[in-house]
PyMOL commands that place a pseudoatom at each C-alpha (Angstrom):
pseudoatom trace, name=CA, resn=MET, resi=1, chain=A, elem=C, hetatm=0, pos=[106.455, 106.044, 98.386]
pseudoatom trace, name=CA, resn=LYS, resi=2, chain=A, elem=C, hetatm=0, pos=[109.487, 104.366, 96.853]
pseudoatom trace, name=CA, resn=LEU, resi=3, chain=A, elem=C, hetatm=0, pos=[109.482, 101.906, 99.746]
pseudoatom trace, name=CA, resn=THR, resi=4, chain=A, elem=C, hetatm=0, pos=[105.877, 100.982, 98.950]
pseudoatom trace, name=CA, resn=TYR, resi=5, chain=A, elem=C, hetatm=0, pos=[106.832, 100.411, 95.307]
pseudoatom trace, name=CA, resn=ALA, resi=6, chain=A, elem=C, hetatm=0, pos=[109.793, 98.237, 96.322]
pseudoatom trace, name=CA, resn=LEU, resi=7, chain=A, elem=C, hetatm=0, pos=[107.608, 96.203, 98.679]
pseudoatom trace, name=CA, resn=LEU, resi=8, chain=A, elem=C, hetatm=0, pos=[105.015, 95.603, 95.966]
pseudoatom trace, name=CA, resn=LYS, resi=9, chain=A, elem=C, hetatm=0, pos=[107.759, 94.441, 93.581]
pseudoatom trace, name=CA, resn=LYS, resi=10, chain=A, elem=C, hetatm=0, pos=[109.115, 92.100, 96.263]
pseudoatom trace, name=CA, resn=CYS, resi=11, chain=A, elem=C, hetatm=0, pos=[105.667, 90.600, 96.839]
pseudoatom trace, name=CA, resn=GLN, resi=12, chain=A, elem=C, hetatm=0, pos=[105.226, 90.079, 93.101]
pseudoatom trace, name=CA, resn=ALA, resi=13, chain=A, elem=C, hetatm=0, pos=[108.637, 88.404, 92.872]
pseudoatom trace, name=CA, resn=ASP, resi=14, chain=A, elem=C, hetatm=0, pos=[107.774, 86.202, 95.863]
pseudoatom trace, name=CA, resn=LEU, resi=15, chain=A, elem=C, hetatm=0, pos=[104.613, 85.026, 94.108]
pseudoatom trace, name=CA, resn=GLU, resi=16, chain=A, elem=C, hetatm=0, pos=[106.661, 84.126, 91.035]
pseudoatom trace, name=CA, resn=MET, resi=17, chain=A, elem=C, hetatm=0, pos=[109.137, 82.205, 93.208]
pseudoatom trace, name=CA, resn=PHE, resi=18, chain=A, elem=C, hetatm=0, pos=[106.308, 80.335, 94.936]
pseudoatom trace, name=CA, resn=ALA, resi=19, chain=A, elem=C, hetatm=0, pos=[104.919, 79.390, 91.515]
pseudoatom trace, name=CA, resn=LEU, resi=20, chain=A, elem=C, hetatm=0, pos=[108.313, 78.066, 90.449]
pseudoatom trace, name=CA, resn=SER, resi=21, chain=A, elem=C, hetatm=0, pos=[108.945, 76.158, 93.657]
pseudoatom trace, name=CA, resn=THR, resi=22, chain=A, elem=C, hetatm=0, pos=[105.624, 74.344, 94.096]
pseudoatom trace, name=CA, resn=LYS, resi=23, chain=A, elem=C, hetatm=0, pos=[104.832, 70.980, 92.567]
pseudoatom trace, name=CA, resn=ASP, resi=24, chain=A, elem=C, hetatm=0, pos=[101.075, 71.434, 93.058]
pseudoatom trace, name=CA, resn=LYS, resi=25, chain=A, elem=C, hetatm=0, pos=[99.654, 72.407, 89.654]
pseudoatom trace, name=CA, resn=GLN, resi=26, chain=A, elem=C, hetatm=0, pos=[96.639, 74.192, 91.098]
pseudoatom trace, name=CA, resn=ALA, resi=27, chain=A, elem=C, hetatm=0, pos=[98.761, 76.222, 93.521]
pseudoatom trace, name=CA, resn=LYS, resi=28, chain=A, elem=C, hetatm=0, pos=[101.176, 77.049, 90.679]
pseudoatom trace, name=CA, resn=GLN, resi=29, chain=A, elem=C, hetatm=0, pos=[98.303, 78.448, 88.601]
pseudoatom trace, name=CA, resn=VAL, resi=30, chain=A, elem=C, hetatm=0, pos=[97.037, 80.519, 91.519]
pseudoatom trace, name=CA, resn=TYR, resi=31, chain=A, elem=C, hetatm=0, pos=[100.497, 81.958, 92.236]
pseudoatom trace, name=CA, resn=GLU, resi=32, chain=A, elem=C, hetatm=0, pos=[101.080, 82.746, 88.557]
pseudoatom trace, name=CA, resn=LYS, resi=33, chain=A, elem=C, hetatm=0, pos=[97.678, 84.417, 88.190]
pseudoatom trace, name=CA, resn=ASP, resi=34, chain=A, elem=C, hetatm=0, pos=[98.183, 86.447, 91.357]
pseudoatom trace, name=CA, resn=ALA, resi=35, chain=A, elem=C, hetatm=0, pos=[101.695, 87.487, 90.269]
pseudoatom trace, name=CA, resn=GLU, resi=36, chain=A, elem=C, hetatm=0, pos=[100.320, 88.689, 86.933]
pseudoatom trace, name=CA, resn=HIS, resi=37, chain=A, elem=C, hetatm=0, pos=[97.487, 90.564, 88.625]
pseudoatom trace, name=CA, resn=LEU, resi=38, chain=A, elem=C, hetatm=0, pos=[99.836, 92.224, 91.098]
pseudoatom trace, name=CA, resn=GLN, resi=39, chain=A, elem=C, hetatm=0, pos=[102.140, 93.227, 88.221]
pseudoatom trace, name=CA, resn=ARG, resi=40, chain=A, elem=C, hetatm=0, pos=[99.205, 94.968, 86.512]
pseudoatom trace, name=CA, resn=VAL, resi=41, chain=A, elem=C, hetatm=0, pos=[98.441, 96.821, 89.752]
pseudoatom trace, name=CA, resn=ILE, resi=42, chain=A, elem=C, hetatm=0, pos=[102.108, 97.813, 90.103]
pseudoatom trace, name=CA, resn=ASP, resi=43, chain=A, elem=C, hetatm=0, pos=[102.138, 99.100, 86.521]
pseudoatom trace, name=CA, resn=GLN, resi=44, chain=A, elem=C, hetatm=0, pos=[99.086, 101.248, 87.266]
pseudoatom trace, name=CA, resn=VAL, resi=45, chain=A, elem=C, hetatm=0, pos=[100.364, 102.789, 90.505]
pseudoatom trace, name=CA, resn=LYS, resi=46, chain=A, elem=C, hetatm=0, pos=[104.043, 103.093, 89.536]
pseudoatom trace, name=CA, resn=PRO, resi=47, chain=A, elem=C, hetatm=0, pos=[103.733, 106.716, 88.318]
pseudoatom trace, name=CA, resn=PHE, resi=48, chain=A, elem=C, hetatm=0, pos=[102.351, 107.724, 91.706]
pseudoatom trace, name=CA, resn=LEU, resi=49, chain=A, elem=C, hetatm=0, pos=[104.895, 105.793, 93.765]
pseudoatom trace, name=CA, resn=THR, resi=50, chain=A, elem=C, hetatm=0, pos=[108.102, 106.710, 91.935]
pseudoatom trace, name=CA, resn=GLN, resi=51, chain=A, elem=C, hetatm=0, pos=[107.761, 110.490, 91.814]
for i in range(1, 51): cmd.bond("trace and resi %d" % i, "trace and resi %d" % (i + 1))
show_as sticks, trace
zoom trace
């Protein structure tokens, strides 16, 4: 389960990096929104994945 948690964190970090690296404003907004949404999901499942 810890591997799943680490993978989710990596995906969230990747979305943040994509948002920082793109010049397209619309893509930046999508990446930022998706990173925030994934972070909320991670926060919800963290207790189950880090036991």
